[in-house]
C-alpha positions in Angstrom: -110.9 81.9 11.0 -108.7 79.5 9.3 -106.0 80.7 7.1 -107.5 82.2 3.5 -105.2 80.9 0.7 -105.2 83.7 -2.2 -105.3 82.0 -5.7 -102.4 83.3 -7.7 -103.9 81.5 -10.8 -101.9 80.1 -13.6 -98.3 81.0 -14.6 -97.0 83.4 -16.3 -99.8 86.4 -15.8 -102.1 84.4 -13.4 -105.1 83.7 -15.3 -107.8 81.9 -13.1 -106.5 83.6 -9.8 -108.0 85.7 -7.2 -108.9 89.3 -8.5 -107.0 92.1 -6.7 -110.1 92.8 -4.8 -110.7 89.3 -3.7 -107.1 88.6 -2.6 -106.8 92.2 -0.8 -110.1 91.2 1.3 -108.6 87.9 2.4 -105.4 90.1 3.5 -107.7 92.6 5.4 -109.8 89.7 7.0 -106.7 87.6 8.3 -104.5 90.7 9.4 -107.4 91.9 11.4 -107.3 88.4 13.1 -103.9 88.9 13.9 -104.0 92.1 15.5 -107.0 91.2 17.6 -105.0 88.4 19.0 -102.1 90.5 19.5 -104.0 93.0 21.4 -105.2 90.2 23.7 -101.6 89.1 24.5 -100.5 91.8 27.1 -97.6 94.0 27.9 -95.0 91.1 28.1 -95.5 89.9 24.7 -94.1 92.8 22.9 -91.9 94.2 25.8 -88.5 94.7 25.5 -86.4 92.0 27.3 -83.5 92.6 30.1 -80.1 92.1 28.7 -78.5 90.9 32.0 -78.1 91.0 35.8 -77.7 94.3 35.8 -80.4 95.9 33.6 -82.7 97.3 35.8 -84.1 99.6 32.8 -88.3 99.8 33.8 -90.7 98.4 31.7 -88.4 95.5 30.5 -89.4 91.9 30.9 -87.3 89.7 32.6 -85.9 87.1 30.5 -85.0 83.5 31.5 -81.6 83.5 33.6 -81.5 87.1 34.5 -81.3 87.9 38.2 -81.5 84.0 39.0 -84.9 83.3 37.9 -84.6 80.1 35.8 -80.7 79.6 35.9 -78.2 78.0 38.1 -77.0 80.1 41.2 -73.9 82.1 41.4 -71.3 81.9 44.4 -71.5 85.2 46.2 -68.3 86.1 47.8 -69.3 89.2 49.8 -72.9 89.4 50.9 -72.4 93.2 52.0 -71.8 94.1 48.5 -74.2 91.7 46.6 -76.9 94.2 45.3 -76.7 93.1 41.6 -76.8 89.3 42.3 -79.9 88.0 42.5 -79.6 84.6 43.6 -76.8 82.4 44.8 -75.1 79.1 46.2 -73.1 80.2 49.4 -70.5 79.2 51.6 -70.9 80.3 55.4 -67.9 82.7 56.3 -68.2 84.7 53.2 -68.3 88.3 54.2 -71.5 89.2 55.1 -72.6 85.9 55.7 -74.7 84.8 58.8 -72.6 82.6 61.0 -69.2 83.2 59.5 -67.8 79.5 60.8 -66.0 79.2 57.6 -67.9 75.3 57.2 -69.3 74.8 53.6 -72.8 74.6 53.5 -75.9 74.2 51.2 -78.2 77.3 51.0 -80.1 79.6 48.5 -80.6 83.0 48.8 -82.1 86.0 47.2 -81.3 89.5 46.8 -84.3 92.1 46.6 -83.2 95.5 45.4 -85.2 98.7 45.4 -82.4 101.0 44.1 -78.9 101.7 45.4 -77.8 100.2 48.5 -81.6 99.8 49.6 -83.2 96.3 49.8 -83.2 93.0 51.7 -81.7 89.5 51.4 -83.1 86.2 52.3 -81.2 82.7 52.7 -82.9 79.5 53.1 -80.6 76.5 54.2 -81.5 73.7 52.0 -82.4 70.6 53.9 -83.7 72.1 57.2 -85.9 74.7 56.3 -84.0 77.5 57.8 -84.9 81.0 56.9 -82.8 84.2 57.6 -83.1 87.7 56.1 -82.2 90.9 56.7 -82.8 94.2 55.3 -80.7 97.6 54.3 -81.2 101.1 53.6 -77.5 102.3 53.2 -76.1 99.7 55.0 -77.3 96.1 56.3 -79.0 95.3 59.4 -77.9 92.0 61.5 -79.2 88.8 60.1 -82.6 87.7 61.9 -84.2 83.9 61.8 -87.8 83.5 60.6 -89.5 81.2 63.2 -92.0 78.9 61.7 -94.0 75.6 62.7 -90.9 73.5 61.5 -88.5 75.3 63.9 -90.6 76.0 66.9 -92.7 74.1 69.4 -95.7 75.1 71.3 -95.6 74.6 75.1 -97.9 73.8 77.8 -98.7 77.6 78.2 -99.4 78.3 74.6 -96.1 79.9 74.3 -93.8 79.0 71.3 -90.1 78.1 71.8 -87.6 77.4 69.3 -86.1 74.1 68.8 
C-alpha cells in the first residue's frame, strides 16, 4: 500500500482535515503493513551486532570488519596464540607458521575457533593455490598440505603424485 497522507486541515484548528477516526484508520493500516514487512526480514535484521573481534556472544550478527569479514587482514605474529584473530596477512617464520624460513611471503589465513583453545587454522598461499591447515584441541597438530588438481598429477597407474 502507498503511504496515506493524513489531512491536518487548515490552521489554526484543523478545519476541513481528516476526522480523528479517519486519521487513526490510516495510521493503523500503515503500521500493520510495516509490522508485516518487518516480520518477514528474518532474525539478522533485528539482531544485536558484534562489537569487535573478541565478541563471541551467541545470537549476535557479525558486522563488517569483525573477525576479518570484509576488512583488511592483520599481521599475526604468533600463530600458536592466534585464537582471536580471524584473518591475517602473514610472514613465514612467525611462531607457529608452516615452513619457518623467515622469508616474506604473500598468504592469507583464517582461524576457526569453536571455543577456548579448540579450533582450526587454514592458510592459502596467494598466487600458487597452496592450502595448508591444522587443528587444535588444547594444542595444535602439525600443519598438513591439502592436495588438489592444481598441485598433483595423475600417473599412468592412476595414482596421484604431488608436483
